[in-house]
N, C-alpha and C positions, 0 to 999 in steps of 0.2 A: 490190283489193289483198290479196294472201294475207297471214296472219299466222300466225308459227311461236313456238311457246313451247319455249324452250330449258331446259333443266335445268342450270345451272351448279352444282354441289353443292359449295361449298367446305367443306371440314371445318375445325372449329377446333380448336385444339390446347388450351392449359390454360386461355384465357379465352375465353367465349363472346360472340359479338354481341348475343345475346338481343333486346332492345325496343330497343336503341340509344339508351338513357338513360345513367345513370351508368356503365353497364358497357361504353360503346362506345369509352372511353378504353383498354380492353385489347384490341380488334382492328383498330388502323391495318392492320397487315399484310394481315388478312383485305381491307379496303376496296382497299389497294393492288394487291393482287393481282389481285383481281377489275377492277378498273379496267385494268390492265395487259393482262389478256386483251382486254377490250373495244378498246383501243387497237390492239393487234397483229390484231384481227380486222376492223377499222374498221368498229366498230358503235357509233360516237359520232356526233352527240350522244345522250345518254342522260338520261331521268329517273330518278332513284333514290329509290326510295318507302322513306322511313323512318317510324314511327308514332308518332313523337315529335318536337317543336319541338327539343328540346336535341338528340337523337341527329343531326338535320340539322345543327344549327351545329356539333357536335362534329366530324362528317364533315369538314364544309367546312374547320375549323382543321386537321385532321390532313393536308389534300391542299395545305395552302399552299406546300409546297415541290414540288410535283408542277406540271409546267410543260406545259400542254396546249394553248397558244397560240403560233402562229408570231410572231416579231418584228412583223410588220405589223398581225396580229390584236392584239396586246397594245399596240400605241402607240394603235390605234383605240378598244379600250377604255378606254385612259387619258384620250384626249381627250373621250370621251362621258362619263366619270366625272366630269371636271372641268366639264363644262358642266352636269351635273345639278347639281353641288355647289353652282355659283355659283347656280342657279337657285333650288334648295331644299337648304339647308344643313343644315337641321335633319333632313330626312327621310334622310340617309345613314348607313348603317349599317357604322359604323366597325369594327365586328370583323369584318365581311364583306368588306373592300376589299381585304385583301391575298390572298384567295382567289380574288375576281373577276377581277383582274390575273393571274390563273393560268389563269382560264378554269372556275372551280368557283363556284357559287352555293348559297343556300339560298333556301326558297320555302315559307313557311308562315304561320300566320295571326298569328305573333308579330312578323311584318314589317308595316313602314307599306305601305297600299295604293300609295301613290307609288313606295316601293322595290321592291314587286313587280310594278308595271307596268314600271319599269327593268328589272328581270331579265328579264321575258317578250320586253321588244323585244330586248334583246342575244341572248337564245337565238334568236330568230326570225331573226337576221340571222347566226348561226354564230358569234357572240364567244363564247358561254358554252358549254362541251361538255358538262359535267355540272352537273345541277341536283338537290340534296338536296329533297324534297319529301314533305309529308305527304299522305295518301292523297285529301286535300280536292281536291288539283290534279288527280285524274283525271277531274274533270267539268268543263266549262264554261270552261276556259281554253285558248286558242290557243297552245300550245306543242309544236309537231309535233317529235318524236324519233324517231330510228331503232330506238333500244332502250328498254325499260323494264326497271329492277332492280328486284325487289322483295325486300326485306330479310329477311321472313320471311314465311310461311303463316300466322302467328298473332298476336293485337295483344292487349296488355294493355285488360281492362276491369276495373271495380269489383271483380267477383266471382273475378278471375284472368286466366288467358291463354283466348282463343278462338279456332279457328280461322277464316280468311277464310271467306266464303261463295263460292260460284261467281260468284255477280255482282260481288262486288269484286273478285275476282282478275282476271275478263276486264273489268272495268270500266279497271282499272289497266293490262291488258297491251294494251287498245284504245289505249293512247297510242303505241303503237310502231308505226313506218311513217309516213313523210311523205309524204301524197297529191301525186302527180305529180311525184317526186322517188324514192322507193325503190319496189321491187316485193315487197319482203319485210320485215315488222318482225319485231323479236326481242324476246322476253321473257325475262329471265334471272331464275332464282329461286336466292336464296342459302340453303344449308341452315343451319339453328341446331339447338342443343339440343333443341330444342321439338319438332321435326317432321323427316321425311325423306322420300325418294320416295314412300312408301306414300301419305302422307296427302296430297302433290301430286297423285298419280293420284285419289285418292278425290276431291278437291275438281274437278279437271279433268273427269273422267268422271262425275261426279253430275248435270251438264246445269243449264243455267241454269233459276233459280227464277222462279214466276209472278210477273208485275206484280201488286202488293199497292196497293191503292187507300188514299191518304193522307187521305182524305175525314173530316173531323170538325166537327161543328157546333160554333158559336162564338155569342158573345151577340151579335156584330154582325150575323150571319147570320140567327140568329133574330128578331133586332129587325126587319131591314130585310124580312123574310119575311112578318112577321105584320103589321106597323104599318100602322094606318088613320090616321084622324083625329086631328089633336094637341089638347092639353088647351088651350093658348094657340094663338091664331091671328096671323100677322103681317097688319098693317093693309093692306099693299097687295096681299095676295091677295084674287082675287076670290071671289065667292059660289059661282060655277060650279065653280071649283078646288076650294074647301071640299065642294062636295058630290060631287065626282067622286073625292076621296081616300078609299078605303077599303081595309082590309086583307085580307087572306088568312084563312081559315079554317083550323082545324089539318087538314082533311081535304085543302085544297088544296095546303098546304104540304107534308103528306107526301107526295102525288104528284109533287111537284119532287124532293123529297128521294132519292125512290126513282128517278130517273133517275140517280142519281148512278153514277159509273164502278165504284165498290164494289159497289154493289148488281148490276151488269150482269155483272160479273166473277162476283160469287157466285153469280148464279142458274143461270150455266154451269158453272164448274170445281168448284164445291160438290156439285153433284148428282152428277156424273162421281165426284168423289173420294168420297162416301160410299158410292154404288155399290161402288167398288173395295173401299174398307174390308169392306162386307157381305161380298162374295166372298172376301177373305182370312181372314176371321173364320170362315167356312164351312169353308175348306180346313183352318185350324188345327184346327180341331174335329176335322175327320177324321181328319188326321194324327196329332193328340193319341192319338185312340182305337187306333191301331196300333202305339202304342210303349208302351202299359200292361204292367204286369207279366203281366194276366191273357192279353192278346193275345199276348205273347213266348213265354208258357207254352203256348198254345194252338200255335202254329207249330212249337216244339220238339217236341210230341207227334205233330204231322202228320210232319214231316222226320225224325225220329230214330225209334230202333228202340224197345220198350219197355224193353228192358233198358239202352240207352244213355242212353235219356231219363232212367231211375232214377239211374243213376249220376253223370251230369254235374250232374242237380237237387240231388242230396244235396251234391255237392262245392261247387257255387254257393251253397248255402244257409251253407255252413261259411266258404267265401270271404267271404262278406258280413259274417258275425260277426266274423271274423278282422280285417278292414278297418276295423270301426267301433271294435275295441278299437284298432288301430295309430292311427286318428285321434285317441282320448283320449289315448293316450301322447305324439303328438307333440306335442299340446295343452299336455299337462303338462310336457314338455321345454322348449318355449318360454317357458311362464311361469315354470319355474325360473330359465332364462337370463336374462329380464327381472329377475325377482326379486334375482337375484346381482348384476346391472348397478345395480340401484334402490340397493343397500347398499353399493356401491363409490362411485357418483357423490355419494353423500351425506358421503363424505372430502374433496371436491375443491370444497364449498362454500366454503371460505376458503383462503387459500393462493394457489400458483400456479394458472395456467389451463393444464390439460394439452391436449396434441394429441389429436386422434382420428380416427376413421374411421367416417362413416356409409356404410351400403349399402342401395341399394332397387332392384328390377326396375321398369321401366316396363311400359305396355301391350303392348308388342312381345317382352317376356319379355327385355330387355336389361338385364346386371347394372351397375349404376353403384356407383362408389365415390368417397366425397368426404371429401377431407382438409379439417380444420377444426379451429379452437381453440374449448374448452370453456369457454362463459360462467358457466352455471349455471342453476338450476331457476326455471322461470317464474313462480313465487310471489314470488322475490325481486324480480320487475320491478314489481310492484303496477300494472299497468296495465290499466285497464277495457276499452279497446279489444281488447286480445289476449284479456283474461279471457272477454268475450262471445264470441269467436270459437272459444274452446277450449270454451264451453259448447254453441255449436252442434254441435261434435264430441262432446260427451258425449251430446247427445240423438240422436246416429246410432247410438249402441251402445257406446260407450266406458265402462266402469264396473269394479264390482268383480269379480275373477275369482278361483277357487280357485287357489292356488299349489302345493298337493300334496293328496293324497288325504285330508288332514285338513279341519278347519274354517277355517283360515286365509286370508283374504282381503287383496286390497291394491288400492289404484288405480294404473293406470298413469300416471306423472308427465309433464309436458311440461318441455324443456329447450331452450335455445338456446345457438346456436353460430355463429360466423361462418368462413365456408370461404376456401379458397385462391384461389377465383374472385370474392371482394367479394360473396357472397350471405349473407344471414341464413338460418338454418334454424331450423326450430320441429320438435322431434320427440321421441318418446317411445322408452322402453327398446328397442322392437321394432327400431327402425333402426340400433342402435349395432353396429359390428362390431369395434371394437377401441378401447380407450383407452390411451394412452402416459404412461408415467412422467415424461417430459421435458416441457415446455411454455413459455409465456412467464410469467417472474417476475413475483412480486406486488410490484413495486418500481416507486414513482412516478418519473416522468422528471427531477423537480427534488424538490430535498428538501423536505418538508412538501407535495408536491402530491398530486393525487387519485391514487387506485390504478388500474390499468388495469380491472380488472373494472368498477369503478362508471364511469369513462370509457366503456365500450363500451355499458353499460347506458344511460347517458344519450343516445349516439349513435343506438342503436335506438330509443328513445322518441321522439327527435326527426324520424324518418322518416314520410313519409305511406306506411302500411303496405297495400300490396296482395299478399296471399299466393296464390302459385300453388300448388296441390295435387300433388304430384308422385306421392306413393303413399297408399294407405288401407288399413286394415285395423281388425279388431274391437279392437285394441290400440291405436288411435291412429293419426292420419296424419301423413305427413312433408310440410311447406309451406317454402315458400321465398320470400324477397323480396329483391329488389337493395339491394345496399349502396350508401354514398354515395362521394364523393370523398375524406371524412372518414375513412371506416373503409378506404380502400385502400391505405394504409401499414401497416395492421394485418395485413390479410389477405396481403400480401406475405411476412409473417414465416410463415406456415404453410408447413414443409417438405413437398416432395412425399413420397408414402408408402413409395419405395424407398429413401429415405435411412434411414428409421428400421427399426430391425433387431427381429426378435421379442423381442430380450433388453430391448428396451425397452418392451414391452406389459405393461400392468397384469394381473395375476392375479387374474381373477374369477370364476371357475367354483367354485360351491360343491359340497360331497359331495352333496347333494339333486339339483345338475343333472347330476353326472356318473351318477348313480344312475338318473336318467330319461331321459340319452343311452343308457345300456345296455340299459335295457328297451325302448326304442323299436327300437333296432337289431335285437334278438332277435325281436321282433313284426314288423318288416320281412323278415326273414329267412323268417320263418314265413309270412306272406303269398306270398312270391316263390316259396317250395317248393310251396305249393298252387296256384299259377298253373302252375306246370309240371306238375303233376299231372294239371291239367284239360286242358293240352294235348297229354299224352300217351292220352287216352281215343280209343277208337275213335269216338266219333261227334263228335268235336273239330270236323271242317273244316265240317260242316254246321251245327253249332251258331254256329260263328264267321262264317258267312255272314248268320245272322237278326240276330247282335249288330253286324255292320257296318251291314246294311242300318237297323236301328234307329238307330245314329249319325248314318248320314248322313239319315235322315228328322228327327232332332233338330236337326240344322244348317239343314236348309230351314225348319224351324219358326222359328228365330231370326231367318232373312233374312226372312220374312213377317212375324214381328212386327217387325221394326225398320221395314221399308216400312210396317207400318200406322201405328206411332208417327210416322213423317214425315208420312204423310198427315193425321194429327190435327192434328200441329203446323200444317200448311199450311192447314186449315180454319180453326182459329182464327185465323190470320192474315188471310184474306179475308173471313171472317164480317161482312158489313156489320152495322156498329151505329150507323148515321148518327142513324136516326129514334128510337131509344130516346136516345141522348144529346140530340137535340134537345128531345125531351119535359122530360127531366131539366134543361136549360137553362131551358126555358119556364117551369119552375115556380120556378126561383128568380128570373127577373125579374119574374113576378107577384108574388112575397112581397117584391121589393126594391121594388115599385111603379115598375118602369119603364116597365112595358106592362101592360095589361089584357087578358088572353088572349080573354077572353068578347066584350069590345064592339070588340077592335082599336084601343083608344084608348091613342096613345102619351105619355107623360108627359116634362118637361123631361130629367128624366134619362137616359130612354131614348132620346129624341133626339140628346142627347151623345153617348150610347154608341155608338148605331148611326153616328154620322159618325166614328168615331175607328178608326185602325188600330193594332192593338196585340194584345198575347198575352192581355189580358183587358180586353176593353173597357169592361166594367161597372165593374170596379175602377179604371182610368184615367179615366172620367167620375166617380165618386165623389169622387176626388181632386181633379180639375180644377174641380170645382163648389163645394168646400168653401172657405168664406169665409176660413180661416187663411191660404191662400195670399196673399191681396190686399195684406198689409202685407210681403209678401218684396222684396228689392230683385232686380233682374234675375238676378245671379249667385246669388243665394239660391233663384230659382226654377229655375234650372238644375241646381241639385244637389240637389234636392227631384225633380224629374225624372230626373235622373240615378240616383236610388235606386230608381227604379220600372223602369229598363230593364237593370240590370245584372247579368241571368241568365247564366250559364254564365262571366263574368269572375273570374278568379282571380288569388292570387299565386303567384308562382312561388319554391319555397322554395330553390331553388339560387342566387338571387341574393344578392350581398353583403350586400345590406342589405334588410329588410322594411319600410322606410320609406314610409309615404302620409299626404299631407296631411290633417288631421282638419278635417272641415268645423266651421263657426261655432256658436256654441252656438244660434243662432235657428235655424240648419238642423236642428241635432240635437233641438232642442224639437218642432220642425212633424213629423219625422219618427216621433218618439217617439209624439204626439198620433195622427197618421195610424195608427200601428201598432193601436191600439184598433178603429179603424174596419175596419181590416184582418181582426181576429181575428172581427169580427162577421160578416164577408163569407164567411169560410173556414168557419164555423159555419153558416151557411146554406147554401152549397154541400155541406157535409159530408152535410148532413140529406137533400139529394136526389142524393146520391152523385156531383156533377159534381167532376172532379179538373183544371179550369183554374187553373193557378199565380196567386198573388196576390203580386207581388213587391214588396218595399220594403227595400231593404238599405243601410245609412249607410255601408257599409266604404269606397265609394269616391266619396262624396258631397263629401267635400274636394278631391279631384282634379278633379272636374267644377267646384266652385266657383273653385278657383283659374285653371283655364283659362278659366271665364268673366270672372274678375276682370283679365285681361290678363295673364298670366304667359305667359313664352315656353316654348315646345318643350323647350329646353334645360333650363331652370329645373325645370320641371315633372318631368322625366325623370331629373336628375342624381341622385337617391337612390331612385329609385323601384323597388319590388320587382315590378312590372307589365313585361310586353313590351310593346312600342312598339306592336304592332299589337292588342292588349286594349284598350290606353286610345284608340286611335283608334277601335276599333270602339264603345266606351262613348260617347265623344263623338259619333260620328256618330248612334247611337240617340238620345243626348239632342236632338241638332240636330233629328233627325226629329220627335220628340214635340213640342219647342217650336214648329216649323214648322206643326205640325196646329191649335195652340191658337187663333191669330187666327182660322181659317176654320171652328172649332165653332159650332153654334149655342148659343144660351142662357149662354155665358160673357162673364162680368163684362169690359166693355172695360179696364179696368185691369190685370187679368191677360193679356188679349191684348197690349196694348202693352208691358208687360214681357217677354212671351214672344217678342215681336217683335226687342225691344233684345238679349236675351240670345242669340237665334238668329243676329242678324246679328255679333255680337262672337265666336261661338265658330266661326265658320264660315270659319276662316281656315287659311292653310299652316301645318303641312304634311297636315292632315285635309282641307281644302277640296275638295270634288267638282269644283270648278272648275278645281282646279291640274292642270296638265300638258295 
């Protein structure tokens, strides 16, 4: 079945769809328009990929009044929902019911597994027409769709925004087209402010990335490969079995490790990639020698007459000198402009909050203007997170600059503003186009209340700040991050730029700046006149051919260097590191007295670790063999186990309450005691450069303890700041660890019995795997 990628570029007006988080409430029209086109072109059912849970839920809410089901289908959904509610009342996602009855649903890790299975079943039966899902749905779920809609070609990561890889894009696009039903599948790409058709073509035509081995050594693997005889033997074991049990030597283990897929891929792809890099470097070296000043001068001597060469050579030398002067004057003009703004902005640190316009060019040289309200200098915020980020910017070259021909120096300052599209901006004077006299008044909304500037400061510092770098220069970067629902009403009061007249603009240009502008203009005219003089020379035509060829060669070198960088990154990705990791882990095991590498004798700690499934088997074995757990009740044991497996579980800051159940004092004391043991293992790992996490986090231990004590799902989720799916995942991980304990060797029977009790109590609806 063929697949077609169709670009449905939906331009946004004032508000951007962005990453479909807090800003999604600005784009209902975008979603409805796109959905309308899908309906009219018979392209439903569809999976709509949005890279955040919150975005998926918000999209469902905005389509609650869009009817996608016929009366018969709606009745069938209502009947199925009633049945589901009767069987699993706690698993119903009430906020999604209205949309579901209209044929719209969300599907992401924040939903309960039971609810996700219910949505999948309805989608397969054609009773859900659009599913808003995160990218995790792109693999492993049987949800056949005619169309896949991708809300953005980039997604947020901790470092900012990142374009999708070809593999990620095609994985999502591969959901389009139902086997045995459709002859063609459609993928719709929705344009956002962050990327356009060029980025789309770059990703599509880049080709799929090679398979990369995910092979990593672990404590369990090393122990099971090397382990031989035990320190203690079971009385039931025969003497023959004891004699036969012998571990592998390091050399034998190495041969097995080197048969991994990572080494197989590396031995072929890496060799080819390194040969290609070597060839590219040789070509770059040759081409670079062809565009040196000496080479260009030699070609000019060969192609031009002696008289023409002398004339052009002299003029080119003069042009180079005049350009250098022009560049220095341009820099001085820019610095004087910034210094003038710096002085004016100091006047607005108190009083009303003026409106302003920021301006920048993106990587495609497209000019952007941003209406915003000025909050103040970053120093007023006194926030370490932002300060650290600015320090990183400073390390990239932001520092003192000469303002004029004298010795006066100044630091570019960072400021904060809130834009009309509900985004926070962090900027220096470099990015200011205009500041207006009018703005938000510095008057509290209620008598004796907090001033607007202070309210906005608090709202910014409350956010989870992940800043995108929109533009950069030696005078500082322009960075942006999404606002929240709390800042939305403030952003709506920022007027559009054409409603502000030039009379409202603040006079900001100093006499020094005006003088710098005039000097720069005169020098620019001089350079322009000199260029015209060169063009009028007799030998200019031949000279221009040589210059054009040099420019073409420079572009070719840039393309070759870009390919060399891609190949280098690819080599790092596929370079096999399995054996090195294996040796590092084996040293930790030796020092932890879990296994003697030389004699292959495995100790009780190693026996337990070898039998565990988990992220860090050695750490889990250390905890489970600790006698401090024997005095715990089953629910308390569950809470401690939950603290070991809560990696990746987070509180959701947009929830109405940040409340979670607190663990009992007994559990808190045990976790604090285990923290010391954890630190010693981390120190041991650090000495041998082992990066396997050692998790213990009491943040959610109380939630696990509450569930293991018998609280109902409705009670435990009533005030929780966790998503349903997150809590379900935490509880399932805890149950999985508890279920292993009775089967592990050399574990105290008391602990095994308590684990079994806790496991049976916790494994109930709506998280029971047997449900449904």
